[in-house]
C-alpha positions in Angstrom: 77.4 102.4 135.4 74.0 102.2 137.2 74.6 101.3 140.9 71.7 98.5 141.6 68.7 99.3 143.2 68.2 98.1 146.9 65.7 95.9 147.3 63.0 95.6 150.2 60.2 92.7 151.4 56.9 94.7 150.5 54.5 92.3 151.8 54.2 88.3 153.4 51.8 85.8 153.5 51.7 82.4 154.7 49.6 79.4 154.5 49.0 76.1 156.0 46.5 73.3 155.3 43.8 72.9 158.7 44.6 69.3 159.1 46.3 69.0 162.6 48.0 65.8 163.1 49.6 65.4 166.7 52.3 63.4 167.7 49.9 60.5 168.7 48.6 60.0 165.2 51.6 58.3 164.4 51.7 55.1 167.4 48.9 53.7 165.4 51.5 52.5 162.7 55.0 53.1 163.8 56.9 52.4 166.9 57.1 55.7 168.5 55.6 58.2 171.1 54.5 61.3 171.7 57.6 62.0 174.3 60.4 60.7 172.0 59.2 62.9 169.3 58.7 66.1 171.5 62.3 65.1 173.2 64.3 64.8 169.8 62.7 67.2 167.3 60.4 70.4 169.6 57.1 68.9 167.4 53.9 68.6 168.8 51.9 68.8 166.1 51.9 69.4 162.2 49.8 70.1 159.3 49.4 68.0 156.4 47.2 68.7 153.1 43.8 67.2 153.2 42.9 65.0 150.2 42.1 66.9 147.0 45.0 69.4 147.9 47.8 70.1 146.1 51.4 72.1 146.9 50.2 74.7 144.2 47.3 75.5 146.5 49.1 76.0 149.3 51.2 78.4 147.2 48.9 80.2 145.9 47.5 80.9 148.9 50.6 82.0 151.0 50.8 84.3 147.0 47.6 85.9 147.8 48.5 87.3 151.0 51.5 88.5 150.1 50.1 90.2 147.0 47.2 91.9 149.1 49.6 93.0 151.8 52.0 94.7 149.3 49.1 96.2 147.5 50.3 94.3 143.6 47.6 93.2 141.3 48.5 89.4 139.3 49.2 91.9 136.2 51.6 93.6 138.5 54.1 90.8 139.1 56.8 90.4 136.8 58.2 87.0 137.6 57.8 84.4 139.9 59.8 81.7 141.3 59.3 78.9 143.6 61.7 77.0 146.0 60.6 73.2 146.0 61.1 69.8 146.1 57.6 69.0 146.1 55.7 70.5 143.9 52.3 69.0 141.7 53.9 66.9 139.4 57.7 65.3 139.1 59.5 68.0 138.0 57.7 68.5 134.7 55.7 71.1 134.7 57.1 73.5 137.2 54.7 74.6 139.9 55.6 78.3 139.5 54.1 78.0 136.4 50.6 76.6 137.8 50.8 79.5 140.3 51.4 81.6 138.0 47.9 80.2 135.9 45.9 80.5 139.3 46.8 84.0 140.3 46.3 84.9 136.4 49.6 86.9 137.1 49.5 86.9 132.8 53.1 89.3 132.3 54.9 87.1 134.2 57.4 84.4 134.0 57.6 81.3 136.2 60.0 79.1 137.4 60.9 76.4 140.4 64.0 76.4 142.5 65.0 73.0 143.9 67.3 74.0 147.3 65.4 71.6 149.5 65.2 73.5 153.0 67.1 76.2 151.5 64.6 76.7 148.9 63.1 80.3 149.9 66.7 81.9 150.9 67.8 80.7 147.6 64.5 82.1 145.9 65.3 85.5 147.7 68.5 85.8 146.2 67.7 85.3 142.7 64.7 87.2 143.1 66.5 90.1 144.6 68.7 90.4 141.7 66.3 90.9 138.7 65.4 94.2 141.4 68.3 95.3 141.8 69.6 95.1 138.3 66.2 97.2 137.5 64.9 94.2 135.1 61.9 94.0 137.6 59.4 96.0 140.0 57.8 93.1 141.5 59.1 89.6 141.6 57.0 86.9 143.7 59.4 84.4 145.6 57.4 81.5 147.5 59.0 79.0 149.6 57.1 76.1 150.2 56.2 72.1 150.5 53.8 69.6 150.3 56.2 67.1 151.5 53.6 64.3 153.4 52.6 63.2 149.7 56.5 62.4 149.6 57.1 60.3 152.8 57.3 56.4 153.7 54.9 55.9 156.3 56.7 53.5 158.3 60.6 55.2 158.1 60.1 57.2 161.9 63.0 58.7 160.7 60.8 61.4 158.7 57.4 60.8 158.9 57.2 62.4 162.2 59.1 65.3 160.8 58.2 66.9 157.7 54.8 68.7 156.9 53.3 71.0 154.7 52.9 74.8 154.5 53.9 77.7 152.1 55.3 81.5 153.0 55.5 84.5 150.2 57.2 87.2 149.3 56.6 90.1 147.2 60.0 92.0 146.1 60.4 95.9 145.3 62.5 98.4 145.5 63.1 99.7 148.8 62.2 103.3 147.6 59.0 102.2 146.6 58.0 99.6 149.8 60.0 101.6 152.3 60.4 98.4 154.3 62.4 95.1 154.9 65.5 96.6 152.9 67.6 93.2 151.9 70.8 94.8 153.4 73.2 91.1 152.1 72.9 87.6 151.4 75.4 84.6 151.6 74.3 81.2 150.2 76.1 78.0 149.3 76.3 74.3 148.4 78.3 71.4 149.0 77.4 68.4 147.0 79.5 66.1 148.3 76.6 65.2 150.7 74.1 64.9 148.2 73.1 61.4 149.8 72.4 62.8 153.3 68.9 63.8 152.4 67.6 62.4 149.4 65.1 60.4 147.2 67.2 57.9 146.1 65.2 56.3 143.3 62.5 57.4 140.4 64.4 59.6 138.8 66.4 59.5 135.2 69.3 57.2 137.3 66.8 55.1 138.3 63.1 55.4 137.0 60.1 54.1 138.5 59.9 50.2 138.4 57.0 48.0 140.3 60.1 47.2 142.4 60.7 50.4 143.2 57.5 51.5 144.1 56.9 48.3 146.2 60.1 49.1 148.0 59.7 52.6 148.5 62.9 54.1 147.8 61.0 56.3 145.4 60.1 58.2 148.7 62.4 60.7 150.8 65.2 59.2 152.9 67.4 60.9 155.6 70.1 60.1 157.5 69.4 61.7 160.9 73.1 61.8 162.4 74.9 63.0 159.5 72.2 66.1 159.0 72.4 66.8 162.8 75.8 67.4 163.0 75.8 69.2 159.5 72.6 71.3 160.4 74.5 72.4 164.2 78.0 73.3 162.6 76.2 75.0 159.2 73.4 77.1 161.1 76.1 78.6 163.7 78.4 79.9 160.9 75.2 81.0 159.1 73.9 82.9 162.5 77.7 84.0 163.4 78.1 85.4 159.5 74.5 87.7 160.2 75.7 88.7 163.6 79.3 90.0 162.2 79.8 93.8 163.0 76.5 93.6 164.4 75.0 95.4 167.6 73.1 92.4 169.3 70.9 95.1 170.6 69.9 96.3 166.7 68.7 92.9 166.5 64.7 92.1 166.5 64.3 88.2 165.7 66.6 85.4 164.0 64.2 83.1 161.7 65.8 79.9 160.9 65.0 77.0 159.3 62.5 75.0 161.3 64.4 71.6 161.2 64.8 70.5 165.0 64.6 72.7 168.3 67.9 70.8 169.7 70.0 71.9 166.6 68.4 75.8 166.9 69.0 75.9 170.5 72.6 74.1 170.4 73.6 76.7 167.0 72.3 79.9 169.4 73.9 79.1 172.2 77.3 78.1 170.6 77.0 81.9 169.7 75.8 83.2 172.7 72.7 84.7 170.5 70.0 85.1 173.5 67.0 82.2 173.1 64.6 85.2 173.6 65.4 86.4 169.7 65.4 83.0 168.1 61.8 82.8 166.5 60.1 78.9 166.9 57.2 77.3 165.9 58.3 74.2 164.7 56.1 72.8 167.6 53.2 74.0 166.3 53.9 73.4 162.2 56.6 71.1 162.3 59.5 70.9 159.1 57.9 72.3 156.3 61.2 72.5 154.7 61.1 75.5 151.9 58.3 76.8 153.9 59.6 77.2 157.6 61.8 80.5 157.0 58.8 82.4 155.3 56.9 80.9 157.4 58.2 82.4 160.3 58.7 86.0 158.7 54.9 86.0 157.9 53.8 85.3 161.3 55.8 87.8 162.8 54.7 90.2 160.3 51.4 88.9 161.2 51.4 89.6 164.8 53.3 92.9 164.5 56.5 91.8 165.7 58.9 93.4 163.0 59.8 96.3 164.5 60.9 98.9 162.5 64.6 100.1 161.9 65.4 96.6 163.6 67.7 93.7 161.8 65.7 90.6 161.2 68.0 87.5 160.4 67.2 84.4 157.6 68.8 81.0 157.7 68.6 77.6 156.7 70.4 74.5 155.4 68.8 71.6 153.4 69.3 68.7 151.2 71.9 69.4 148.2 73.7 70.3 150.6 72.9 73.9 150.8 72.6 76.4 152.9 71.9 80.5 153.1 70.9 83.4 155.2 69.9 86.5 154.7 70.4 90.6 157.0 67.0 92.1 156.3 66.6 95.2 157.9 62.7 96.3 159.2 
């Protein structure tokens, strides 16, 4: 029986729109303040798409950078997996197919994966299976969102949190790329909490009607308290899993999903993880859902912060409920 191939990350890239919204912008139409948002989320500003931009535009720009860094051409990509819940269209067609066309990856097959904020981790796990099995040589994995188009502008629990952006990774056999060895991954789901983060109406269960559009229940809703409790517990467990049997000195960075700064600080404190090892950029980009982990990882990569031989930990949780983590030896 053939041994599975070790999988590495050959290239990383990210892209965020150039439209910057600070906290004060929201005070024009909802009861909030810069202080309230900073204290509860840690967000100072975020990026939203410009008029005319689409989610697939963000995915494509991030992918171009990752492919260039990996030294692969569009024709060499075998598979494209896009983790997103806010593609260009309502599920059909998959945004991954649009990305495939825009990039010119004529030899690739493509599909979307819906796991919300865990979208990149799930896509990474799926993509690496095709490299491990020997089926493919180059897999493009993307995590990103255009959530600003799905927000209720009157819901202060969600509108100040979510943002737009994307990150991408090219996966290859580790013997080929010689970096970013994915040592292990864990993923999970608990559907009993599906209603914590949801677009309640507008799907096949309750199709769009003028009444639904008027009340805005086709837009994103989140039960903040329930999500907070779940997030602290799950993030602590994911970090504990990642650190099990590992020497803390070997850890370079922890790249957690950027949902809430307090959640990240509480979770890292629970397992005695030094705060300086937790990568946080939520203050600049907000919560880009499936985009947060790859944006963080790509940003650190571009800044030369990924030390050779050090363990990088990726962790995320999201709607579904879903969660996942990875140990990557750079």
